[in-house]
N, C-alpha and C positions, 0 to 999 in steps of 0.2 A: 447702503443706504444710497452711497452719494457715485454710485458706480452708475444704477438708468440710467439718474440725473443728468448727468456727464453724456451719454451712450443716446440721450435721446434729442441734449444740444448739440450735438454733433449732427447727428442726422435733421435739424431743424437747420441749421447750417445749412446742411449741403445741396436740400432739395428746392433751395433758389435756382444753383447755379444750374439746374437742371434744362429749363426752357435755354437760357443763352450757348450751352451747348448746343441744346438740339438743332437753334437756330443757327449756330455756326456751320455745324456738319452738315444741313441744305443747304444753306448760303456757299457753303467751302466744295459741293459734293455738283452745283452746277453752276459754276464758277470757273474755281482756281480749278478744279480736276477735272473739266466735261469730258463725258462721258467714250464722244463723239470727236473733240475739235482738241482734247489733247491725248488721247488714244483711239481716235481714228477705229473707235466699235462701233459696228451699225451702219458702215457707209453706205451698203446698195439700194436700204432702202430709202435713204435716207438723200441721195442723190436723184433716183427713179421715182421718191414725189412729189418734191418739192419745188417741178411745173408749176403747182395751186393753188395757193393761201388754203381752202377750204380744205381740201386734203390733207394737207400738211398738220394745219388745228387738233382735227380729227383722228390724225394717226398719234400724233403727240400726246394727246389725252390718254388714248387707249394705252402708251406705252409707260404713260408716265401712270398709271391705274397698273398695271401690271409691272412692273421695275415695284411699287411698292409693296403690293400684296406676295412677291412674290421673292422678295428678298428677308421682308418678318417671318412667313413660314420655312423659308430656306434655313432661316438663321433658327430654328422651332425643332426643326431638323436634325442639324447638324450639332446643337447644343444635348438633343433629349435621345434620341434616337441614336447615330452614324456614331461621337464620340462615346458613347458607353458601350453598346453595342463592340463598337471597337471597328465598323464598314467602312471607312474613311473613302474609299477605296471608290465604294459606290455612290457617294455623295454624286457624282456628274449625271446619272442614270434620274437619280431622284433628285436631283436637281429639274432635266428638263422632265419627267414628266410635268412635277410641279407648272412649270414656266407654261405646258400646255394643257395641262389642264385650265387653268387662265384665260388661255388664250384661244379655249372655244368658246368659255366665256362668254368673253369679251364679245367675240364672233355671234353669236344667236341674240345678244345684246344693241349692237351695230343695225346685225338687219333687221329686226322686231322691232324698232325706235326710228332707223336713219339707214330706209333703203337705196336711199343715193350715195350715201357715203359711202354703202355697206359697196357699194358696183365702183366706184370714185376710185375703191383701195384695192378695190379687186382681189389680186393674187395674195398680194402683201402685206395684207391683216392677217391671215394668215398664217403668214414667213414670219410672224413674231417669235413665232416660235422656236428656230431657229435663227434669231437676229439674235447675232454674239454681239453684242449688247446686254441684254437682258440678261441671260448664263451670264456675263463676263463683272454684273453687280452683284449676284451671287458671290462668284467667285472674290473679288477683291473684297465685300463684307467679310469671307472671313477670316482675309489678311490684318485686318482694323484690330489693334491690341485693343481690349477692356469694354466692345460694345458688347452692350445689351439690347436687348429689343427693339424700345424704343429706341438705339442711335440702329440700328437696322434702318429699320420702317423712313427714318429721315434719311438716310444715303441712298435707300432707294427711292424715294421724295424725290430726293434731289439730283439725281442720276437722271431719273427720270423726264424731269424738266428741267435739267438740263442738254440733252437729248430735244426736245419738245422747243425748248427757245434757238436752236440751232437748226433745227428746217424751216423756222416759221421763219427767221432773216431770214434764211435762205431761198425760200416762195416768195417773200416778199422785193427781193433783190432779185429774182429771176422771172417775176411779173414785170417787175419797172422795166429791167435789160430789152423782153421781149421789141420792145418798140425803138428802142437803139439803133443802130446800124454799126452791125457785129462784123468782122471780117466770117467770111465762108467759111475759114479753116477752124476757125472758133467757138461755130455754131455748133447747140447740142453737149456734148459730153466739158466740149473743150471748156468754155469758158465755163460752168460750172466747176470745174476740177477748179482755174484760177480764183474763185471766189471762192471754194470751199476756202481753198488754202488762204490768201487774204482773213477769212476769218477764224480761221484759225492761231493764226499769226497772232489776231489781236484777242483770243482769249488763251494762249499762250501765254500771255502780260501780265497776266494776273499771278500767274504762281509763285507759290511765294509769299502772298497777302494774306490766305488764310491756312492756317496749318489743322487742318484735323485729324 
């Protein structure tokens, strides 16, 4: 009679810690382990789209949606399909198929409800499929010991928010420096890379502050 009571007490005591754990995972993925500024994944679309704030926000929201959903689905595939069947060597292919399906969904929604944003993003919206940051989130997730479905969702959401934060910051800076006098040799990609490096140094300063 005492054993069920003890188990219930332990479970009740552990439950309040879950929201805090999920919050830590979200913040750590967004700041201390930023997928773009500390691991430098997804730099191509980051540099190409960050010229304008509106398109940067639109692409950032799309990336958050895709990373969150695909991280959760790919966790389920890993946990209940590839590991039980011992076909982990097919995970790369399966993960990319899941990512491609969600990108197609995002593309259809954006083209239906925001045609202006759809044409502003151009080729970079469907290219989310081959954005290494999206696949990187799912692969890094597998290396996190003790992660369940909710933790994987938070890791995907935090990574997407970190990518979105980086591109929005970059867009704001690039829109502002358009009015400044920049040496001819640094205009365009040159100044963009310099600013990216400075922002990355700022985010690397968060390293070690939150562990997850």
